[in-house]
N, C-alpha and C positions, 0 to 999 in steps of 0.2 A: 750462256749469255754472250752476246757478241762483244768482241774485244773493243775496248775504248780507243785503242790505237788506230782503229779503222774508220772512225767517224768523229765528228766534231762536237758531239754532245753526249750526255749521260742522262738516263731516266732518274727521277728522284729515288726510286727504289735501289738503283745501282749505287747512287751516292751513299745511301744508308748502309748498303752492304759493304761499301768500301771504307766505312768508318769515318766519313767526312762529318765534321762538326759544323753545324749551321749556326747562324747568328742567334736565332731564337733559343735553341737548346743551350748555346753558350751562355746567354744572358740568364736564363731561368734555372738551369741545372747546375751551373758552375759558378758564374759570377755572383748571382743573387744568394746562392747557398753558401758560398765560401768567403765572401767579402762583406763583412758588416758595414753598413752604411756610415756609421760614425767614424770608421777608420779611413774613409776615402781621402780626407785632407792629407794623410801621410804620403800619398802618391800624387794627388792632384796639385799640390803646392810644392814646387821644386825646392824652395828654401827649407821646408820641413823635411823633405826627403834627404837633402844634404846634411841636415842636422843629425838625422838618424844614422846616415852613413858615417859621419865623423865619430859618433858614439860607438859604432860597431867596428871601427878601424878599417872602413872600406874606402879606398881612394876615390875622390871626385875632383873635377876641375876646380882650380882655385877661384874663389869669388873675390872680385876686385871691389865691388860695391853693389848695393841694392837700392834702387831709386823708388821711393814710395810716395813722394810728394811732387806736385808740379813745380814748386819752387826750387827743388833740387836739380831739375833738368838744366837750369841755367848754370849750375856749378859742374856740369858733366865734364867739360874740357879740363877744368881744374882737378877734378877727381881722378881722371885717367892719366893725367900728367903727360909724360912723353911716350906712353904705350902706343905702339903702332899695330898691335895684333890683339884682338879680343872678340868676344861674342856677346851680342845683345839678344836677350830672350825674355818672353813673358814668363812670370812665375807659375801661372796656371794655364799656359797655352796648351794646345793639343794639335796633333797631326803636323807638327813642324811649322805651324803658322806663326808669323811675327818674329821669326829668328833671322838675324842678320849676322853674318860672319865677316869680320874685318881682318884682312891679311896685310894691308899696307896703308900708309898714311903720308899725305903731303900737306903739312900745315893743318888746316881745318877741313881738308878734303880726305875722305876715306875710301878705300878700295876693297871690293870683295874678291874672293879667290877667282871668280869668273871674269874679273876685269871691270866690273861696273863701278863707277865713281858715285859715292854718296856724299854730297856736300853737307856741311854742318847744319844748315837750316832744315834739310830733308831728314837728317838723323834726329834732330831735335823734335821735329814733327812726329817721327816714328815713335820716339820715346813717349810722347804725349798720348798717342793712340794706344800704346800698351797700357798706360795707367788708366785710360778711360775704359778699358775692358774689351777693346775691339777683338782681341784674339783669345780671350779667356773663356773657360768653360762657364756657360750660363750668362755670358756677357756681364759679369760682375767686375767691379773695379779691381785693378791688378797692380803688381809691382814689376819693375824691370830689373833683371839680373844682368850684371856685367861681369863676365867671367873669362877665365883663361881659354885661349884658343888651343885646341889640341893639334899637335904636329903629327901627321900621319906616319904610322910605322912603315919602314921601308918594305916589309913583306907584302903590304897591301897597295903599294903605289900603282902597280900595273892595272888594277881593276877599279881605280878611282878617277873620276873626271870632275875637277873643280871643287872638290870637297873631301870629307873624311868618311870612310865607311863606318857603320856601326854594327854591333852584334846584338840581336834580340834573342833572349832566352825566355821561354815560357815555362813557368813552374806551377805545379799542382800539388797542393799539400806539402809545399816546400821541397819538392823533388823536380829537377829539370826534366822536362818531357820532350821538348823540341827546340831547335835553334836554327837561326839563319843569320847571314851577314847581308846587310843592305848596302847597295852600292850607288853612289851618286852618279848622275848622268847629266848630259847637256839639258835635257828636258826638265830635270828636277832642279836645275840651277845650282848644282853642287850640294843639294840636301839629300840625306839618306832617308828619304821618306817615300814609301810606295805610292801614297795618294798623290804625290806631286811628280811622279814619273821615274822614280828610282828603280833600279833592278835589285834582285836578291838571289842569293844562292843558299841552298840548304847546308847545314853543318852537322856532321855526324857527332853524336853526343860523346862517344868514347874517344875517337881519334882526333876530333877537331878539324877534320878535312872537309872541304866543300864538295858538293855535287848538286845536280839538278839546277833549277833556275827559273825565275819568272820576272817579267817586266810588262807593265800595262796589260795585265791579265793575259799575257802570252807566255807560253812555256819557251824558254830560251836555253842555250848552252854557252853563248858568248856574250860579252858585254855589248850592249847596243851601239856604243860609240867607238870603242877601241877595237872591237873584234876579238879581244883576248878571251880565251877559255876561262870560265869562272869556276870550273870544277877542278879538283885536285890541289887546291890551295890549302896550306896548313895554317890555321889561325894561331898567331903567336900567343904563348902563355895560356893555352886553353884551360888547363886544369886550375890555374889561379883564377881565371875568369869564372869558371863554374863554382869554385869555392866562394867567391865574393857574391855570386848570385844567390847561393843558398844562405849565406849569412844575412844578406839583406832581406830575403824572404822571411827568415826567422824573426828578424827585428821588426819587420812590418806587421807580422802576425795576420797576414791576409793569405787566403788559401789558393787563389787563382790570379796570378799576375804575370806581366811581362817586365823584364828588366833589360834596359838598353845600355850597352857599353861602347866606348870607343877605346882604341888601343894607341896610346901615346908612344912616340918614339923613345922617350926617356922613362916615363912612369909606368908603362905597360897598361893593363886594363884599368879604366876608370869608369865609374857609373855616371851616365848622363841623366837618366830618370827611370822611374818605375811607372807602370801603367796597370790600372785595375781593369781595363777593358781591352786587352791586346787583340789585334786584328787576326783574321783567319787566313789571309793569303799565304801564310807560312806553309799551309797544307799543299798549295800548288807548287811551291818551290821543292817540297819534299816528295811530291807525287804520291802522297798517302795522307790518310786522315789522322786527326788527333784522338778520336774516340777510343781506339784500342789501347792507346797508352794511358789515357785517363781512367779507363775501366780497370786496367791492370793495377794502377795505383789504388783504386778503391777496393780492390780485392785483397790487399795486403793488410796485415795487422799494424796498428799504430806504431809499434816498436820498430818496425822495419823502415819507417819514414823519418827517423830522427838521426842526428849526428852523422858520423862517418858511414853508417850502414847504408846511407843513400847512394854512396858510390857503387855499391854492389848491384844496384838496380839498373844502372845505366846500360850495361851490355844487353840486358834483356829488352829494355825500352828501345834501344837503337838497332837491334838485330835485324838481319835481312828479312825475317819473316814479315815485318811490317810493310816493307816495300814490295812484297809479292802478292798483295791482296788484289781484289778485283779491279783496282785502278789500272793495272797493267802498265806496260811501257808506252808512254805517250810521246810521240815524236814531236820535234819542234814544229809548231804551227800556230796559227791564230786561233784563240779560243774565245773570241768575243761571243757574247750571249747569242745563241741560236735557238729558235723555237721550231719544233717539228710537230705539225698537226697530224693527227691520225687517231682513229678509234676513240675520239672524244678526249684525248689526253695530250699533254705537252711534255716534251723533253727539253732539258737545258744542258748547255755545255758545262764541262767540268768546273770552270771557274766562275759560274754565274752566281745567282743570288745566295747560295749557301756560303760562299766565300767572301 
């Protein structure tokens, strides 16, 4: 098979051989089979997720208030008092939509980390759009959460632009199988969301060190804005972060989830949210597919997947053998979707529709 490092696309058969998990297989074989529909509110509603975290002793950002009624919006300035830093987010939002981070304040004018001024009438209107369900899953009426703004950990400052990086852990049957750190960029306006233009670096499950990288469906080695290398960084308090991810997975009782953390300068790792439908771009950051790791978990007896025994699985899941599959070493280049006509078949680049 021709090395993928010498061309800009891969045939579907090569993606399968490389262990790439596609969206249809993810939905049918893992999400549908592992996540009972009646449990979705546990992750779709951030107020419920926070309640579960509190019960399990898992740190989360402090909640200042939850606005559920339009009449409460007029009391917002009274509720937040003299606070000059906070985050406004929809309770059932997705993909980072509707989140506003406030880092400074001048009377009734508020400022984001990127320097954008949000006047009180604009913020009031934004709160009303949250309650109307503009950003919620299924466009249902929603609640607005006003919570603590996380102060970025010094170890992560050099790879962040206008916002705070977060760490995504994917767990299958309550075992961490893959991780990445998502990095805010100018394009993402300080949000650590890949759909909005953030970058990401893979994280080794055992060492907590970064490698690989992706931004805008392009494999990268350096931050798009700062030029800093995104590999070789050690995520602070990595073992504590993994332990919290496993505790939350146990408490949620869902078999295939993503858990998102931020690392506060004082508190350390805190949970932002959990996700029953974690995206697949993490495979691009890792240069390898999820399927071999998921199949390994499926091959193990149930007693190997509980308690502290899960720690023993991480070296095997994160071992170099996964990175040496047919994906090969892909050099930094644009991997936008490319179609190749020939013999009545089409080939697609590595980060196309399966991711």
